[in-house]
SEVEX-848754 format. One line per field, with one value per atom (N, C-alpha, C, CB): residue number from 1; residue in three letters; chain; atom name; y, z, x. Coordinates in pm, whole numbers, plus 50000, padded with zeros to 5 digits. Glycine has a CB too. Layout:
<atoms>
num	NUM,...
residuo	ALA,...
cadena	A,...
atomo	CA,...
c2	Y,...
c3	Z,...
c1	X,...
</atoms>
This chain:
<atoms>
num	1,1,1,1,2,2,2,2,3,3,3,3,4,4,4,4,5,5,5,5,6,6,6,6,7,7,7,7,8,8,8,8,9,9,9,9,10,10,10,10,11,11,11,11,12,12,12,12,13,13,13,13,14,14,14,14,15,15,15,15,16,16,16,16,17,17,17,17,18,18,18,18,19,19,19,19,20,20,20,20,21,21,21,21,22,22,22,22,23,23,23,23,24,24,24,24,25,25,25,25,26,26,26,26,27,27,27,27,28,28,28,28,29,29,29,29,30,30,30,30,31,31,31,31,32,32,32,32,33,33,33,33,34,34,34,34,35,35,35,35,36,36,36,36,37,37,37,37,38,38,38,38,39,39,39,39,40,40,40,40,41,41,41,41,42,42,42,42,43,43,43,43,44,44,44,44,45,45,45,45,46,46,46,46,47,47,47,47,48,48,48,48,49,49,49,49,50,50,50,50,51,51,51,51,52,52,52,52,53,53,53,53,54,54,54,54,55,55,55,55,56,56,56,56,57,57,57,57,58,58,58,58,59,59,59,59,60,60,60,60,61,61,61,61,62,62,62,62,63,63,63,63,64,64,64,64,65,65,65,65,66,66,66,66,67,67,67,67,68,68,68,68,69,69,69,69,70,70,70,70,71,71,71,71,72,72,72,72,73,73,73,73,74,74,74,74,75,75,75,75,76,76,76,76,77,77,77,77,78,78,78,78,79,79,79,79,80,80,80,80,81,81,81,81,82,82,82,82,83,83,83,83,84,84,84,84,85,85,85,85,86,86,86,86,87,87,87,87,88,88,88,88,89,89,89,89,90,90,90,90,91,91,91,91,92,92,92,92,93,93,93,93,94,94,94,94,95,95,95,95,96,96,96,96,97,97,97,97,98,98,98,98,99,99,99,99,100,100,100,100,101,101,101,101,102,102,102,102,103,103,103,103,104,104,104,104,105,105,105,105,106,106,106,106,107,107,107,107,108,108,108,108,109,109,109,109,110,110,110,110,111,111,111,111,112,112,112,112,113,113,113,113,114,114,114,114,115,115,115,115,116,116,116,116,117,117,117,117,118,118,118,118,119,119,119,119,120,120,120,120,121,121,121,121,122,122,122,122,123,123,123,123,124,124,124,124,125,125,125,125,126,126,126,126,127,127,127,127,128,128,128,128,129,129,129,129,130,130,130,130,131,131,131,131,132,132,132,132,133,133,133,133,134,134,134,134,135,135,135,135,136,136,136,136,137,137,137,137,138,138,138,138,139,139,139,139,140,140,140,140,141,141,141,141,142,142,142,142,143,143,143,143,144,144,144,144,145,145,145,145,146,146,146,146,147,147,147,147,148,148,148,148,149,149,149,149,150,150,150,150,151,151,151,151,152,152,152,152,153,153,153,153,154,154,154,154,155,155,155,155,156,156,156,156,157,157,157,157,158,158,158,158,159,159,159,159,160,160,160,160,161,161,161,161,162,162,162,162,163,163,163,163,164,164,164,164,165,165,165,165,166,166,166,166,167,167,167,167,168,168,168,168,169,169,169,169,170,170,170,170,171,171,171,171,172,172,172,172,173,173,173,173,174,174,174,174,175,175,175,175,176,176,176,176,177,177,177,177
residuo	MET,MET,MET,MET,THR,THR,THR,THR,ARG,ARG,ARG,ARG,ILE,ILE,ILE,ILE,LEU,LEU,LEU,LEU,ALA,ALA,ALA,ALA,ALA,ALA,ALA,ALA,ALA,ALA,ALA,ALA,ALA,ALA,ALA,ALA,LEU,LEU,LEU,LEU,LEU,LEU,LEU,LEU,ILE,ILE,ILE,ILE,ALA,ALA,ALA,ALA,ALA,ALA,ALA,ALA,GLY,GLY,GLY,GLY,CYS,CYS,CYS,CYS,ALA,ALA,ALA,ALA,ASN,ASN,ASN,ASN,GLN,GLN,GLN,GLN,GLY,GLY,GLY,GLY,THR,THR,THR,THR,THR,THR,THR,THR,SER,SER,SER,SER,ALA,ALA,ALA,ALA,ALA,ALA,ALA,ALA,GLU,GLU,GLU,GLU,ALA,ALA,ALA,ALA,ALA,ALA,ALA,ALA,ALA,ALA,ALA,ALA,PRO,PRO,PRO,PRO,ALA,ALA,ALA,ALA,ALA,ALA,ALA,ALA,GLY,GLY,GLY,GLY,SER,SER,SER,SER,ALA,ALA,ALA,ALA,VAL,VAL,VAL,VAL,ALA,ALA,ALA,ALA,ASP,ASP,ASP,ASP,LEU,LEU,LEU,LEU,ALA,ALA,ALA,ALA,ASP,ASP,ASP,ASP,ALA,ALA,ALA,ALA,LYS,LYS,LYS,LYS,GLY,GLY,GLY,GLY,THR,THR,THR,THR,ARG,ARG,ARG,ARG,VAL,VAL,VAL,VAL,GLY,GLY,GLY,GLY,ARG,ARG,ARG,ARG,ALA,ALA,ALA,ALA,VAL,VAL,VAL,VAL,GLY,GLY,GLY,GLY,THR,THR,THR,THR,GLU,GLU,GLU,GLU,HIS,HIS,HIS,HIS,GLY,GLY,GLY,GLY,GLY,GLY,GLY,GLY,MET,MET,MET,MET,ILE,ILE,ILE,ILE,HIS,HIS,HIS,HIS,LEU,LEU,LEU,LEU,SER,SER,SER,SER,VAL,VAL,VAL,VAL,GLU,GLU,GLU,GLU,ALA,ALA,ALA,ALA,ARG,ARG,ARG,ARG,SER,SER,SER,SER,LEU,LEU,LEU,LEU,PRO,PRO,PRO,PRO,PRO,PRO,PRO,PRO,GLY,GLY,GLY,GLY,VAL,VAL,VAL,VAL,HIS,HIS,HIS,HIS,GLY,GLY,GLY,GLY,ILE,ILE,ILE,ILE,HIS,HIS,HIS,HIS,VAL,VAL,VAL,VAL,HIS,HIS,HIS,HIS,THR,THR,THR,THR,VAL,VAL,VAL,VAL,GLY,GLY,GLY,GLY,ARG,ARG,ARG,ARG,CYS,CYS,CYS,CYS,ASP,ASP,ASP,ASP,ALA,ALA,ALA,ALA,PRO,PRO,PRO,PRO,ASP,ASP,ASP,ASP,PHE,PHE,PHE,PHE,THR,THR,THR,THR,THR,THR,THR,THR,ALA,ALA,ALA,ALA,GLY,GLY,GLY,GLY,SER,SER,SER,SER,HIS,HIS,HIS,HIS,TRP,TRP,TRP,TRP,ASN,ASN,ASN,ASN,PRO,PRO,PRO,PRO,ALA,ALA,ALA,ALA,GLY,GLY,GLY,GLY,LYS,LYS,LYS,LYS,GLN,GLN,GLN,GLN,HIS,HIS,HIS,HIS,GLY,GLY,GLY,GLY,THR,THR,THR,THR,GLU,GLU,GLU,GLU,ASN,ASN,ASN,ASN,PRO,PRO,PRO,PRO,GLN,GLN,GLN,GLN,GLY,GLY,GLY,GLY,PRO,PRO,PRO,PRO,HIS,HIS,HIS,HIS,ALA,ALA,ALA,ALA,GLY,GLY,GLY,GLY,ASP,ASP,ASP,ASP,MET,MET,MET,MET,PRO,PRO,PRO,PRO,ASN,ASN,ASN,ASN,LEU,LEU,LEU,LEU,THR,THR,THR,THR,ILE,ILE,ILE,ILE,GLY,GLY,GLY,GLY,ALA,ALA,ALA,ALA,ASP,ASP,ASP,ASP,GLY,GLY,GLY,GLY,ARG,ARG,ARG,ARG,GLY,GLY,GLY,GLY,SER,SER,SER,SER,LEU,LEU,LEU,LEU,THR,THR,THR,THR,PHE,PHE,PHE,PHE,MET,MET,MET,MET,LEU,LEU,LEU,LEU,PRO,PRO,PRO,PRO,SER,SER,SER,SER,GLY,GLY,GLY,GLY,THR,THR,THR,THR,LEU,LEU,LEU,LEU,ASP,ASP,ASP,ASP,GLY,GLY,GLY,GLY,MET,MET,MET,MET,LEU,LEU,LEU,LEU,ASP,ASP,ASP,ASP,ALA,ALA,ALA,ALA,ASP,ASP,ASP,ASP,GLY,GLY,GLY,GLY,ALA,ALA,ALA,ALA,ALA,ALA,ALA,ALA,LEU,LEU,LEU,LEU,VAL,VAL,VAL,VAL,ILE,ILE,ILE,ILE,HIS,HIS,HIS,HIS,ALA,ALA,ALA,ALA,ALA,ALA,ALA,ALA,ALA,ALA,ALA,ALA,ASP,ASP,ASP,ASP,ASP,ASP,ASP,ASP,LEU,LEU,LEU,LEU,LYS,LYS,LYS,LYS,THR,THR,THR,THR,ASP,ASP,ASP,ASP,PRO,PRO,PRO,PRO,SER,SER,SER,SER,GLY,GLY,GLY,GLY,ASN,ASN,ASN,ASN,SER,SER,SER,SER,GLY,GLY,GLY,GLY,ALA,ALA,ALA,ALA,ARG,ARG,ARG,ARG,LEU,LEU,LEU,LEU,ALA,ALA,ALA,ALA,CYS,CYS,CYS,CYS,GLY,GLY,GLY,GLY,VAL,VAL,VAL,VAL,PHE,PHE,PHE,PHE,ARG,ARG,ARG,ARG,ARG,ARG,ARG,ARG,GLY,GLY,GLY,GLY
cadena	A,A,A,A,A,A,A,A,A,A,A,A,A,A,A,A,A,A,A,A,A,A,A,A,A,A,A,A,A,A,A,A,A,A,A,A,A,A,A,A,A,A,A,A,A,A,A,A,A,A,A,A,A,A,A,A,A,A,A,A,A,A,A,A,A,A,A,A,A,A,A,A,A,A,A,A,A,A,A,A,A,A,A,A,A,A,A,A,A,A,A,A,A,A,A,A,A,A,A,A,A,A,A,A,A,A,A,A,A,A,A,A,A,A,A,A,A,A,A,A,A,A,A,A,A,A,A,A,A,A,A,A,A,A,A,A,A,A,A,A,A,A,A,A,A,A,A,A,A,A,A,A,A,A,A,A,A,A,A,A,A,A,A,A,A,A,A,A,A,A,A,A,A,A,A,A,A,A,A,A,A,A,A,A,A,A,A,A,A,A,A,A,A,A,A,A,A,A,A,A,A,A,A,A,A,A,A,A,A,A,A,A,A,A,A,A,A,A,A,A,A,A,A,A,A,A,A,A,A,A,A,A,A,A,A,A,A,A,A,A,A,A,A,A,A,A,A,A,A,A,A,A,A,A,A,A,A,A,A,A,A,A,A,A,A,A,A,A,A,A,A,A,A,A,A,A,A,A,A,A,A,A,A,A,A,A,A,A,A,A,A,A,A,A,A,A,A,A,A,A,A,A,A,A,A,A,A,A,A,A,A,A,A,A,A,A,A,A,A,A,A,A,A,A,A,A,A,A,A,A,A,A,A,A,A,A,A,A,A,A,A,A,A,A,A,A,A,A,A,A,A,A,A,A,A,A,A,A,A,A,A,A,A,A,A,A,A,A,A,A,A,A,A,A,A,A,A,A,A,A,A,A,A,A,A,A,A,A,A,A,A,A,A,A,A,A,A,A,A,A,A,A,A,A,A,A,A,A,A,A,A,A,A,A,A,A,A,A,A,A,A,A,A,A,A,A,A,A,A,A,A,A,A,A,A,A,A,A,A,A,A,A,A,A,A,A,A,A,A,A,A,A,A,A,A,A,A,A,A,A,A,A,A,A,A,A,A,A,A,A,A,A,A,A,A,A,A,A,A,A,A,A,A,A,A,A,A,A,A,A,A,A,A,A,A,A,A,A,A,A,A,A,A,A,A,A,A,A,A,A,A,A,A,A,A,A,A,A,A,A,A,A,A,A,A,A,A,A,A,A,A,A,A,A,A,A,A,A,A,A,A,A,A,A,A,A,A,A,A,A,A,A,A,A,A,A,A,A,A,A,A,A,A,A,A,A,A,A,A,A,A,A,A,A,A,A,A,A,A,A,A,A,A,A,A,A,A,A,A,A,A,A,A,A,A,A,A,A,A,A,A,A,A,A,A,A,A,A,A,A,A,A,A,A,A,A,A,A,A,A,A,A,A,A,A,A,A,A,A,A,A,A,A,A,A,A,A,A,A,A,A,A,A,A,A,A,A,A,A,A,A,A,A,A,A,A,A,A,A,A,A,A,A,A,A,A,A,A,A,A,A,A,A,A,A,A,A,A,A,A,A,A,A,A,A,A,A,A,A,A,A,A,A,A,A,A,A,A,A,A,A,A,A,A,A,A,A,A
atomo	N,CA,C,CB,N,CA,C,CB,N,CA,C,CB,N,CA,C,CB,N,CA,C,CB,N,CA,C,CB,N,CA,C,CB,N,CA,C,CB,N,CA,C,CB,N,CA,C,CB,N,CA,C,CB,N,CA,C,CB,N,CA,C,CB,N,CA,C,CB,N,CA,C,CB,N,CA,C,CB,N,CA,C,CB,N,CA,C,CB,N,CA,C,CB,N,CA,C,CB,N,CA,C,CB,N,CA,C,CB,N,CA,C,CB,N,CA,C,CB,N,CA,C,CB,N,CA,C,CB,N,CA,C,CB,N,CA,C,CB,N,CA,C,CB,N,CA,C,CB,N,CA,C,CB,N,CA,C,CB,N,CA,C,CB,N,CA,C,CB,N,CA,C,CB,N,CA,C,CB,N,CA,C,CB,N,CA,C,CB,N,CA,C,CB,N,CA,C,CB,N,CA,C,CB,N,CA,C,CB,N,CA,C,CB,N,CA,C,CB,N,CA,C,CB,N,CA,C,CB,N,CA,C,CB,N,CA,C,CB,N,CA,C,CB,N,CA,C,CB,N,CA,C,CB,N,CA,C,CB,N,CA,C,CB,N,CA,C,CB,N,CA,C,CB,N,CA,C,CB,N,CA,C,CB,N,CA,C,CB,N,CA,C,CB,N,CA,C,CB,N,CA,C,CB,N,CA,C,CB,N,CA,C,CB,N,CA,C,CB,N,CA,C,CB,N,CA,C,CB,N,CA,C,CB,N,CA,C,CB,N,CA,C,CB,N,CA,C,CB,N,CA,C,CB,N,CA,C,CB,N,CA,C,CB,N,CA,C,CB,N,CA,C,CB,N,CA,C,CB,N,CA,C,CB,N,CA,C,CB,N,CA,C,CB,N,CA,C,CB,N,CA,C,CB,N,CA,C,CB,N,CA,C,CB,N,CA,C,CB,N,CA,C,CB,N,CA,C,CB,N,CA,C,CB,N,CA,C,CB,N,CA,C,CB,N,CA,C,CB,N,CA,C,CB,N,CA,C,CB,N,CA,C,CB,N,CA,C,CB,N,CA,C,CB,N,CA,C,CB,N,CA,C,CB,N,CA,C,CB,N,CA,C,CB,N,CA,C,CB,N,CA,C,CB,N,CA,C,CB,N,CA,C,CB,N,CA,C,CB,N,CA,C,CB,N,CA,C,CB,N,CA,C,CB,N,CA,C,CB,N,CA,C,CB,N,CA,C,CB,N,CA,C,CB,N,CA,C,CB,N,CA,C,CB,N,CA,C,CB,N,CA,C,CB,N,CA,C,CB,N,CA,C,CB,N,CA,C,CB,N,CA,C,CB,N,CA,C,CB,N,CA,C,CB,N,CA,C,CB,N,CA,C,CB,N,CA,C,CB,N,CA,C,CB,N,CA,C,CB,N,CA,C,CB,N,CA,C,CB,N,CA,C,CB,N,CA,C,CB,N,CA,C,CB,N,CA,C,CB,N,CA,C,CB,N,CA,C,CB,N,CA,C,CB,N,CA,C,CB,N,CA,C,CB,N,CA,C,CB,N,CA,C,CB,N,CA,C,CB,N,CA,C,CB,N,CA,C,CB,N,CA,C,CB,N,CA,C,CB,N,CA,C,CB,N,CA,C,CB,N,CA,C,CB,N,CA,C,CB,N,CA,C,CB,N,CA,C,CB,N,CA,C,CB,N,CA,C,CB,N,CA,C,CB,N,CA,C,CB,N,CA,C,CB,N,CA,C,CB,N,CA,C,CB,N,CA,C,CB,N,CA,C,CB,N,CA,C,CB,N,CA,C,CB,N,CA,C,CB,N,CA,C,CB,N,CA,C,CB,N,CA,C,CB,N,CA,C,CB,N,CA,C,CB,N,CA,C,CB,N,CA,C,CB,N,CA,C,CB,N,CA,C,CB,N,CA,C,CB,N,CA,C,CB,N,CA,C,CB,N,CA,C,CB,N,CA,C,CB,N,CA,C,CB
c2	49352,49458,49533,49554,49555,49625,49547,49649,49414,49330,49338,49183,49341,49351,49484,49338,49593,49724,49730,49835,49670,49668,49588,49608,49473,49393,49468,49260,49537,49615,49726,49675,49791,49899,49844,49968,49725,49664,49631,49538,49579,49547,49673,49476,49779,49906,49960,50010,49956,50004,49922,50001,49790,49703,49734,49555,49757,49792,49923,49800,50022,50151,50139,50254,50055,50037,49972,49953,49887,49819,49901,49688,50010,50092,50140,50211,50134,50179,50068,50288,49951,49840,49760,49751,49693,49616,49476,49684,49377,49239,49213,49140,49106,49071,49047,48948,48983,48956,49086,48866,49180,49308,49385,49392,49378,49449,49392,49440,49261,49199,49220,49050,49273,49294,49402,49332,49387,49486,49616,49430,49723,49852,49854,49965,49940,49957,50002,50060,49959,49995,49910,50138,49793,49704,49564,49699,49479,49339,49254,49311,49140,49052,48911,49054,48844,48703,48627,48685,48532,48443,48329,48389,48313,48216,48081,48267,47974,47838,47752,47779,47648,47553,47444,47490,47345,47240,47155,47151,47152,47077,47160,47028,47288,47375,47448,47297,47434,47502,47648,47433,47737,47880,47913,47965,47979,48011,48159,47931,48243,48386,48464,48409,48591,48683,48791,48746,48832,48944,49048,48898,49175,49285,49382,49356,49417,49515,49637,49453,49754,49879,49962,49957,50039,50119,50259,50128,50305,50438,50500,50431,50600,50676,50594,50756,50501,50422,50306,50509,50279,50166,50084,50215,49959,49873,49842,49741,49880,49852,49715,49963,49621,49486,49462,49380,49409,49373,49225,49464,49145,49001,48957,48925,48877,48812,48662,48861,48586,48441,48369,48401,48246,48163,48016,48190,47934,47788,47748,47734,47822,47789,47748,47909,47674,47634,47756,47539,47756,47866,47881,47846,48004,48031,48144,47907,48160,48268,48211,48338,48277,48227,48335,48177,48295,48383,48405,48326,48522,48555,48647,48623,48615,48690,48699,48625,48802,48808,48730,48958,48637,48555,48597,48406,48561,48617,48562,48598,48450,48387,48370,48251,48404,48392,48252,48488,48154,48014,47957,47929,47880,47817,47672,47893,47590,47449,47372,47390,47307,47226,47098,47195,47031,47057,47150,46929,47176,47250,47395,47179,47438,47576,47627,47667,47537,47581,47654,47461,47636,47705,47856,47653,47904,48047,48112,48072,48029,48083,48137,48191,48219,48278,48410,48300,48474,48602,48708,48648,48798,48910,48996,48993,49012,49076,49146,48972,49245,49309,49383,49405,49422,49496,49403,49594,49271,49177,49185,49199,49216,49225,49089,49330,49081,48960,48965,48940,48851,48840,48906,48695,48974,49013,49158,48933,49210,49349,49367,49394,49258,49266,49230,49174,49207,49176,49308,49072,49343,49471,49483,49491,49370,49372,49345,49270,49360,49333,49458,49226,49444,49324,49306,49327,49190,49169,49262,49018,49298,49381,49310,49420,49177,49099,49053,48982,49095,49057,49132,49082,49061,49118,49072,49078,49139,49088,48955,49191,48884,48758,48779,48685,48676,48672,48583,48620,48635,48556,48503,48640,48371,48305,48264,48181,48306,48277,48135,48373,48102,47969,47935,47958,48038,48017,47996,48135,47994,47971,48096,47868,48212,48337,48432,48404,48514,48617,48720,48557,48838,48943,49022,49036,49085,49164,49274,49075,49394,49505,49560,49617,49579,49619,49696,49496,49792,49865,49808,50017,49749,49711,49841,49615,49868,50001,50044,50008,49952,49993,49901,49991,49956,49874,49928,49733,49882,49919,49791,50011,49804,49688,49642,49721,49738,49699,49619,49824,49659,49586,49449,49666,49443,49317,49221,49341,49274,49190,49194,49236,49155,49153,49038,49137,49000,48902,48769,48878,48723,48595,48612,48512,48733,48758,48751,48662,48732,48725,48647,48867,48596,48521,48562,48367,48541,48559,48420,48649,48395,48264,48280,48194,48195,48185,48057,48186,48070,47958,47893,48006,47775,47696,47751,47554,47813,47858,48010,47790,48064,48207,48240,48249,48357,48410,48476,48513,48441,48503,48644,48415,48688,48824,48858,48923,48756,48788,48683,48809,48556,48451,48445,48315,48457,48451,48304,48525,48261,48341,48355,48283,48280,48284,48298,48161,48329,48349,48224,48447,48107,47979,47963,47967,48011,48009,47879,48122,47784,47650,47630,47612,47521,47480,47587,47346,47576,47670,47611,47701,47679,47630,47674,47676,47797,47854,47946,47931,47961,48042,48101,47956,48220,48284,48365,48371,48355,48430,48567,48353,48671,48806,48825,48912,48888,48927,49074,48835,49142,49284,49306,49344,49416,49456,49520,49550
c3	28733,28814,28736,28858,28609,28527,28520,28385,28508,28504,28636,28475,28747,28878,28890,28992,28848,28853,28761,28815,28643,28549,28607,28414,28669,28731,28846,28783,28926,29037,28984,29122,28877,28819,28768,28704,28705,28658,28775,28579,28883,29001,29060,29106,29069,29122,29033,29137,28902,28808,28818,28665,28830,28843,28971,28840,29079,29206,29197,29315,29131,29115,29026,29056,28922,28833,28906,28712,29005,29080,29197,29130,29227,29339,29314,29362,29415,29400,29360,29299,29320,29290,29417,29176,29424,29542,29501,29621,29569,29543,29597,29605,29551,29600,29749,29528,29801,29945,30024,29975,29973,30042,30039,29980,29927,29916,30014,29773,30043,30136,30281,30107,30305,30442,30510,30444,30639,30710,30731,30844,30749,30775,30915,30758,30935,31070,31161,31071,31286,31378,31362,31361,31304,31286,31337,31137,31339,31376,31277,31524,31240,31141,31197,31008,31169,31205,31079,31320,31038,30929,30990,30850,30945,31003,30934,30992,31015,30962,31032,30982,30960,31021,31096,30912,31148,31228,31149,31287,31016,30932,30893,30806,30932,30898,30766,30895,30702,30577,30604,30500,30531,30550,30501,30475,30590,30559,30573,30649,30585,30591,30662,30658,30685,30747,30822,30642,30934,31012,31025,31153,31009,31025,31126,30888,31225,31326,31321,31467,31330,31339,31451,31204,31515,31628,31581,31736,31629,31595,31718,31477,31776,31885,32001,31833,32053,32167,32133,32265,32003,31958,31860,31892,31841,31745,31631,31812,31510,31390,31339,31281,31336,31287,31156,31391,31062,30932,30909,30816,30885,30871,30735,30985,30666,30541,30564,30417,30538,30560,30434,30682,30418,30303,30345,30179,30266,30286,30424,30268,30473,30601,30575,30700,30669,30650,30644,30763,30551,30543,30674,30425,30705,30823,30904,30908,31023,31113,31220,31177,31242,31332,31430,31252,31557,31654,31618,31797,31651,31623,31735,31482,31789,31905,31905,32035,31972,32004,32133,32017,32133,32250,32312,32212,32438,32520,32497,32659,32430,32416,32268,32489,32232,32095,32062,32070,32075,32038,31972,32163,31868,31795,31767,31662,31872,31854,31812,31983,31696,31646,31728,31493,31731,31645,31706,31610,31837,31899,31935,32022,31920,31943,32085,31845,32181,32319,32377,32408,32315,32362,32343,32289,32264,32246,32371,32125,32468,32592,32576,32646,32673,32673,32595,32819,32593,32523,32592,32517,32512,32565,32648,32450,32777,32870,32983,32928,32951,33055,33162,32991,33131,33228,33316,33156,33293,33376,33360,33519,33241,33216,33175,33107,33162,33113,32962,33177,32902,32757,32694,32716,32584,32494,32497,32521,32379,32366,32415,32221,32426,32478,32626,32399,32688,32831,32905,32863,33002,33072,33148,33169,33175,33243,33147,33357,33019,32916,32839,32820,32735,32676,32710,32525,32672,32675,32571,32646,32589,32490,32357,32542,32356,32233,32170,32260,32221,32163,32033,32262,31935,31804,31758,31702,31657,31598,31528,31498,31496,31425,31284,31421,31234,31098,31016,31095,30906,30818,30701,30766,30686,30575,30474,30625,30349,30243,30191,30129,30097,30036,29967,29937,29927,29861,29961,29771,30092,30194,30233,30147,30183,30210,30295,30078,30372,30450,30494,30571,30528,30578,30686,30462,30768,30880,30910,31006,30929,30974,31099,30863,31205,31333,31414,31412,31491,31584,31724,31582,31780,31921,31998,31962,32079,32136,32239,32199,32290,32385,32369,32531,32397,32392,32292,32357,32310,32222,32173,32295,32065,32017,32122,31886,32194,32300,32408,32361,32444,32545,32496,32588,32372,32314,32296,32180,32251,32224,32341,32096,32458,32580,32572,32706,32683,32686,32621,32829,32633,32572,32443,32670,32391,32261,32260,32163,32143,32123,31995,32118,31984,31865,31827,31889,31702,31656,31632,31527,31685,31672,31608,31810,31510,31450,31503,31291,31555,31618,31523,31744,31560,31477,31472,31526,31580,31588,31605,31705,31589,31611,31758,31561,31785,31921,31955,31933,32071,32110,32168,32214,32178,32220,32364,32130,32447,32585,32689,32593,32650,32748,32782,32696,32912,32959,32971,33096,32932,32893,32743,32953,32658,32515,32420,32480,32470,32383,32317,32279,32378,32323,32177,32334,32144,32005,31962,31982,32052,32013,31990,31893,31919,31893,31814,31816,31817,31748,31611,31833,31503,31367,31308,31278,31337,31277,31378,31146,31363,31460,31390,31584,31434,31384,31492,31263,31505,31604,31547,31646,31622,31579,31591,31663,31489,31491,31450,31397,31501,31469,31322,31551,31273,31134,31115,31088
c1	84889,84834,84724,84946,84747,84649,84519,84705,84532,84411,84334,84449,84403,84338,84264,84441,84331,84266,84145,84366,84155,84043,83927,84087,83957,83851,83785,83909,83865,83810,83720,83923,83762,83681,83548,83758,83551,83426,83333,83456,83388,83307,83245,83391,83323,83271,83161,83384,83184,83083,82955,83136,82970,82851,82777,82891,82848,82785,82711,82889,82769,82703,82580,82800,82588,82475,82358,82515,82387,82282,82229,82331,82293,82250,82108,82346,82023,81885,81790,81878,81840,81751,81729,81808,81616,81581,81541,81468,81596,81559,81419,81660,81356,81222,81225,81169,81330,81340,81351,81461,81427,81440,81309,81553,81238,81110,81009,81056,81017,80923,80964,80913,81082,81128,81046,81278,81021,80942,81019,80897,80946,81007,81066,80905,81164,81219,81106,81337,81110,81003,80880,80967,80896,80783,80818,80741,80718,80737,80659,80690,80716,80655,80647,80735,80535,80518,80476,80412,80559,80521,80441,80647,80317,80225,80239,80081,80238,80245,80141,80388,80097,80003,80080,79909,80010,80073,80172,79967,80158,80251,80373,80180,80374,80486,80470,80611,80354,80328,80296,80212,80360,80335,80194,80440,80117,79978,79947,79886,80048,80021,80127,79891,80095,80189,80112,80284,80169,80115,80226,80062,80190,80285,80227,80315,80306,80266,80356,80269,80295,80370,80310,80368,80393,80348,80309,80458,80193,80143,80079,80041,80143,80083,80032,79973,80110,80068,79976,80002,79958,79877,79961,79742,79921,79989,79892,80039,79931,79853,79895,79873,79800,79828,79755,79786,79827,79771,79802,79829,79698,79713,79661,79639,79739,79699,79713,79786,79605,79608,79561,79520,79609,79569,79575,79662,79510,79512,79460,79653,79360,79296,79152,79303,79090,78951,78858,78907,78763,78668,78590,78572,78553,78474,78532,78464,78477,78517,78608,78392,78722,78825,78869,78945,78886,78947,79093,78934,79144,79283,79332,79300,79450,79499,79651,79451,79703,79845,79863,79896,79958,79988,80121,79992,80141,80249,80389,80216,80402,80534,80567,80538,80687,80733,80780,80844,80690,80718,80594,80760,80617,80506,80540,80478,80546,80579,80454,80638,80463,80352,80344,80370,80231,80117,80012,80054,80017,79906,79937,79862,80061,80105,80078,80036,80064,80041,80162,80007,80278,80398,80388,80521,80291,80270,80208,80180,80170,80114,79973,80203,79934,79800,79800,79750,79685,79674,79758,79527,79814,79892,79797,79960,79829,79736,79812,79638,79895,79977,79896,80072,79773,79691,79606,79601,79612,79538,79388,79573,79340,79195,79140,79164,79008,78945,78935,78806,78901,78900,78778,78906,78801,78694,78653,78579,78628,78583,78439,78594,78363,78226,78220,78134,78333,78340,78362,78455,78276,78292,78424,78178,78490,78619,78734,78621,78709,78809,78843,78760,78916,78972,79120,78955,79173,79318,79381,79356,79505,79575,79588,79714,79592,79608,79479,79692,79364,79236,79211,79121,79160,79131,78994,79240,78937,78812,78839,78752,78733,78748,78801,78615,78867,78920,78828,79069,78776,78690,78772,78570,78768,78836,78730,78920,78749,78654,78664,78675,78577,78574,78705,78459,78780,78910,79024,78942,78992,79094,79172,79189,79129,79201,79118,79238,79192,79128,79230,79057,79181,79270,79198,79316,79279,79228,79327,79202,79276,79358,79292,79372,79374,79317,79421,79268,79374,79460,79441,79429,79547,79542,79543,79663,79441,79423,79527,79292,79603,79707,79826,79655,79941,80061,80162,80026,80282,80392,80459,80494,80535,80610,80710,80682,80773,80866,80796,80933,80674,80598,80555,80478,80512,80467,80584,80396,80696,80814,80909,80886,80858,80939,81041,80849,81098,81208,81172,81250,81047,81011,80931,80931,80923,80863,80712,80915,80655,80511,80484,80447,80362,80321,80179,80328,80145,80008,79951,80001,79832,79768,79631,79755,79603,79469,79405,79475,79283,79213,79112,79141,79065,78974,78832,78970,78787,78648,78642,78576,78523,78501,78518,78361,78568,78580,78446,78701,78390,78262,78281,78190,78405,78443,78407,78379,78376,78340,78379,78195,78393,78420,78568,78371,78598,78736,78776,78753,78894,79009,79031,79129,78956,78991,78873,79065,78756,78641,78589,78675,78620,78575,78618,78424,78736,78781,78849,78875,78857,78899,79048,78829,79077,79215,79290,79217,79421,79508,79546,79636,79505,79528,79661,79417,79700,79821,79886,79789,80018,80093,80216,80136,80253,80375,80440,80344,80571,80648,80683,80777,80655,80691,80843,80617,80900,81041,81049,81128,81149,81166,81194,81280,81139,81163,81297,81057
</atoms>
């Protein structure tokens, strides 16, 4: 019995000593009230991450990408939380709850999920921070979820329905933080 009590005391002491420390996985976890999408290419290789947080009726999106072809790429929030390779068409169309046309330069636009283009450098890396001007995480993450898609070509920011942004290179399903 004494040995059991001594072992229990050591376990409690070890637990108290570790209190306040954070593992790398926990540090990378999103904050409450956020949504995260781990982006993968058609081969399933992880190529980045998107984090969304809600601020005053807008969604702040921060995207970090790597191992993608250099150049300018369209990037959008899509309506379905599915990213089936190789073409990611299961992610559906752009998130568009107000029924507008595509693009910030379209007088009848934009979709709620329209974003500026993402520039990928010669090193295969790029980042983008943007406020989706309307919407909430609850609205974006409805019953069938949402995904972030990076396209092969630049978005012209005006042509409906997708800005001529081409094939889908990478996709990530948003999950609650």
